C-alpha positions in Angstrom: 95.2 71.3 120.8 91.5 71.2 120.0 90.8 72.1 116.3 87.3 73.0 115.0 86.2 72.5 111.4 82.8 74.2 110.8 80.7 73.8 107.7 81.1 76.7 105.3 78.0 78.8 105.0 78.9 81.1 102.0 76.6 80.5 99.1 77.4 77.1 97.5 80.8 76.9 99.2 81.4 73.2 99.3 85.1 73.2 100.3 86.0 72.3 103.8 88.9 73.4 106.1 90.5 70.0 106.6 90.1 66.9 104.5 90.0 63.5 106.3 93.6 62.8 105.4 94.6 66.1 107.0 92.5 65.3 110.1 94.4 62.0 110.4 97.7 63.9 110.3 96.6 66.2 113.1 95.2 63.3 115.2 98.4 61.3 114.8 100.3 64.2 116.4 98.1 64.2 119.4 95.5 66.9 118.5 91.7 66.6 118.7 89.6 67.6 115.7 85.9 68.4 115.9 84.1 68.4 112.5 80.6 69.7 112.1 78.3 67.0 110.7 78.1 67.3 106.9 81.0 69.8 106.6 82.8 67.7 104.0 79.8 66.3 102.1 79.9 68.8 99.3 83.6 67.9 98.7 82.8 64.2 98.7 83.9 63.4 102.2 81.4 61.6 104.5 81.1 61.9 108.2 82.3 58.3 108.4 85.4 59.3 106.6 86.1 61.8 109.3 85.3 59.4 112.1 87.6 56.8 110.5 90.4 59.5 110.4 90.0 60.0 114.2 87.8 63.1 114.3 84.8 63.7 116.5 81.7 64.9 114.7 79.5 67.5 116.3 76.1 68.8 115.3 76.4 72.6 115.5 78.8 75.2 114.3 79.1 76.6 117.8 80.6 73.3 118.9 83.3 73.6 116.3 83.9 77.3 117.1 84.3 76.6 120.8 87.9 75.4 120.2 91.4 76.8 120.5 92.0 76.8 116.7 89.3 77.1 114.0 90.3 76.2 110.4 88.0 77.3 107.6 88.2 78.1 103.9 86.2 81.3 103.5 85.9 84.4 105.7 83.4 84.4 108.6 80.0 85.7 107.6 77.7 87.8 110.0 75.9 84.7 111.5 79.4 83.5 112.6 80.5 86.8 114.2 79.1 86.0 117.6 80.9 82.6 117.6 84.4 84.2 117.5 86.2 84.2 120.8 88.9 86.3 122.4 92.5 84.9 121.9 91.1 82.1 119.8 93.2 81.3 116.6 91.3 81.5 113.3 93.1 80.3 110.1 91.2 81.0 106.8 91.0 83.3 103.8 90.0 86.8 105.0 90.5 89.4 102.2 89.9 92.2 104.7 90.8 95.1 102.3 87.3 94.7 100.6 85.3 94.0 103.8 85.3 96.7 106.5 82.4 95.0 108.4 84.4 91.8 108.9 87.5 93.7 109.8 85.6 95.5 112.6 83.9 92.3 113.8 87.3 90.5 114.1 88.7 93.4 116.0 85.7 93.6 118.3 85.9 89.9 119.1 89.6 89.9 120.2 90.3 86.8 118.0 93.7 86.2 116.5 92.9 86.1 112.7 95.5 84.6 110.4 94.8 85.0 106.7 95.9 82.4 104.2 96.3 85.0 101.5 98.9 87.1 103.4 101.3 84.2 104.5 104.3 85.2 102.5 107.7 83.5 101.7 111.0 85.3 101.4 110.7 85.5 97.6 107.3 87.1 97.9 105.4 84.0 96.9 102.1 83.4 98.6 102.0 79.7 99.2 98.4 79.5 100.5 96.9 81.7 97.8 98.7 80.0 94.9 96.7 76.7 94.8 93.4 78.5 94.7 94.8 81.1 92.2 95.7 78.2 89.9 92.2 76.8 90.1 90.5 80.2 89.8 92.6 81.1 86.8 91.6 78.0 85.0 88.0 78.3 85.9 87.9 81.9 84.7 88.2 80.7 81.1 85.9 77.8 81.7 83.2 80.0 83.1 83.9 82.7 80.6 83.4 80.3 77.7 80.1 79.1 79.2 78.7 82.6 79.6 79.7 83.6 76.1 77.1 81.0 74.9 74.0 82.8 73.7 71.7 80.7 75.9 73.7 82.0 78.9 73.4 85.6 77.8 76.6 86.0 75.9 77.6 86.9 72.3 77.4 83.4 71.0 81.2 83.2 70.4 83.1 79.9 70.4 86.5 80.8 71.9 88.4 78.3 69.7 86.6 79.3 66.5 86.3 76.8 63.6 88.1 76.6 60.2 87.0 79.7 58.3 85.8 81.6 61.4 88.3 83.4 63.6 88.5 82.4 67.3 87.4 84.5 70.2 89.7 87.0 71.9 90.6 86.6 75.5 92.2 89.6 77.2 93.8 89.0 80.7 94.7 91.9 82.9 97.6 90.7 85.1 100.3 88.1 84.4 100.6 86.5 87.8 99.5 83.0 88.8 95.8 83.6 87.9 96.6 85.3 84.6 99.1 82.6 83.6 96.7 79.8 84.3 93.9 81.6 82.5 96.2 81.9 79.5 97.0 78.2 79.6 93.3 77.3 79.4 92.5 79.9 76.7 95.4 78.7 74.5 94.2 75.1 75.0 90.8 76.1 73.7 92.4 77.8 70.7 91.5 81.4 71.5 93.5 84.5 70.7 95.1 85.6 74.0 96.6 88.8 75.2 98.1 89.4 78.7 98.8 92.9 80.0 101.1 93.5 83.0 103.3 96.3 84.4 106.1 94.0 85.3 108.5 93.7 82.3 110.4 90.9 83.9 107.2 88.9 84.3 106.3 89.5 80.7 109.7 88.2 79.7 109.2 85.1 81.8 105.7 84.6 80.2 107.4 84.7 76.8 109.5 81.8 77.7 106.3 79.9 78.7 104.0 80.8 75.8 106.2 82.1 73.0 104.2 83.6 70.2 101.0 81.9 71.2 100.2 84.9 73.5 100.5 88.6 72.8 102.3 90.1 75.8 101.7 93.9 76.3 103.0 96.4 78.8 100.0 97.6 80.7 99.1 101.3 80.4 95.8 103.1 79.9 96.1 103.2 76.2 97.0 99.5 75.8 94.3 98.5 78.2 91.7 100.5 76.3 92.6 99.0 73.0 92.7 95.5 74.3 89.4 95.7 76.3 87.5 97.1 73.3 88.5 94.1 71.2 87.8 91.4 73.8 85.2 88.8 73.7 86.2 87.6 77.2 88.0 90.0 79.6 89.6 88.5 82.7 90.6 90.6 85.7 93.7 88.9 87.3 95.2 91.7 89.4 96.6 91.2 92.9 98.1 93.7 95.3 98.9 92.0 98.5 96.6 93.0 101.3 95.1 95.9 99.4 92.1 96.6 97.2 92.8 95.8 93.5 93.2 99.0 91.4 90.5 99.9 89.0 91.9 99.4 85.5 88.7 99.4 83.5 86.2 102.3 83.9 82.5 102.2 83.4 82.8 104.3 80.3 85.2 101.8 78.8 82.9 98.8 79.7 80.1 100.7 77.9 82.1 100.6 74.7 82.9 96.9 74.8 81.2 94.5 72.3 77.6 93.9 73.3 77.2 90.8 75.4 80.9 90.2 75.7 81.9 88.7 79.1 83.9 90.0 82.1 85.2 87.6 84.7 87.0 89.4 87.6 89.0 87.0 89.8 90.1 90.0 91.9 86.5 90.6 93.1 87.3 89.4 96.6 89.9 92.2 96.8 87.4 94.8 95.4 87.9 93.9 91.7 89.7 95.8 88.9 86.6 96.5 86.8 84.5 99.5 87.9 81.2 97.9 87.0 82.0 94.6 88.7 80.3 93.6 91.9 80.3 90.4 93.9 77.9 87.7 92.8 77.4 84.1 93.9 77.3 80.6 92.5 73.5 80.7 92.7 73.3 84.0 90.7 76.7 84.2 89.0 76.1 86.9 86.4 74.3 90.1 85.6 74.1 92.4 82.6 75.4 95.9 82.9 76.3 98.4 80.2 75.4 95.6 77.8 78.1 93.3 79.1 77.8 90.1 81.0 79.6 90.4 84.4 80.7 87.3 86.5 81.9 88.2 90.0 81.8 85.0 92.1 84.4 85.5 94.9 84.7 81.8 95.8 85.2 80.4 92.3 87.2 77.3 93.4 84.1 76.3 95.5 82.7 75.0 92.2 85.2 72.2 92.2 85.4 71.4 95.9 86.8 67.9 95.6 89.8 69.2 93.8 90.1 72.5 95.6 89.9 71.1 99.1 92.7 68.7 98.6 94.9 71.3 96.7 94.4 73.8 99.5 95.1 71.2 102.2 98.3 70.2 100.5 99.6 73.7 101.2 97.8 74.7 104.5 98.4 71.4 106.5 102.0 72.2 107.5 101.0 75.5 108.9 97.9 74.1 110.6 100.2 71.6 112.3 102.6 74.4 113.4 99.6 76.3 114.9 98.3 73.2 116.6 101.8 72.3 118.0 102.9 75.7 119.2 99.8 77.9 119.4 100.4 81.6 118.9 104.2 81.0 119.3 104.1 79.4 115.8 103.9 83.0 114.4 107.3 83.8 116.0 108.9 80.4 115.2 107.8 80.8 111.6 107.9 84.5 110.6 106.5 83.6 107.1 103.4 82.3 108.9 103.6 85.4 111.1 103.0 87.6 108.1 99.5 86.0 107.9 98.4 87.7 111.2 95.8 90.3 110.3 94.1 90.9 113.6 95.1 90.3 117.3 94.0 91.6 120.7 91.5 94.0 119.1 94.2 95.5 116.9 94.6 95.6 113.2 98.1 94.1 112.6 98.8 93.6 108.9 100.4 96.8 107.5 98.7 96.7 104.1 95.3 96.3 105.7 96.1 99.1 108.1 96.7 101.4 105.1 93.3 100.5 103.7 91.6 101.3 107.1 93.8 104.0 108.7 91.0 105.0 111.1 90.9 101.5 112.5 94.6 101.4 112.9 94.8 104.2 115.4 
């Protein structure tokens, strides 16, 4: 099969769909890989690296999109809509619940769109979302600490504190992969940490990980309100598979937060769980609203593309090979991969996304 790897065009998105080592694995199995010139440069991979791995380099995005299978990292943007082809396979992150325009464009094109984030294992784990969730969770504290600096617009709080001065307080909404990794980083910095979640079993598991180093609270409106008002850094880490994230923090509550405290919402690509949070970019990552610094970059792992590309490929490569080996039949041969199918033959397929856009599901 011919596999196309276009250069990502999202703002400062330096990850790439396949690393040179993944390309070699595809070529060794008889597939042809076409990589756009410069596609891997931001992640530290040269065109020569791809040539040495057996790829063919091409100059334009159109030359990579004119293939049976296109492997990307982030969702197609409007300049790419016209490149999508009927019955072509697209394998990438999509996050359609927060993007009606993209959903309609995929349906109009007739492409077969398979989303990394909805590939699901029998135990409900999301194997292709997890590696980026780990990175995003860790970066949420790293970026939060940066933007708490006064020169970056924040309160001027050192999360770890110093002897004689109390540490900063980090509040994490959601105890999944993102929340767990955020807590690891915050603990490492010496911050006070709270995690709120509605799953009591998950809270019990987190106690086995963190013990008394993290305050674990059942999430309800009263607990959320009290925690948010005391936070120096608030991290949104809520995921509802295939759906928009629920709004847990209202504008009125944000307005009562400490002046120049910081919000980092990792759920922004699913609509976000903070009412005042909107998507930003690596070029312009923050804005001040209701006196609070908001960070809403939807492709946070793009900040560490060398690490993120390899971590993502470690998980995606087996599925890429299945698609290359078997085409659309791979979705039947591997029903867990089949759960990733969001759009096919002008139809909206994934049940959770259909619930978000019922008028498109008719």
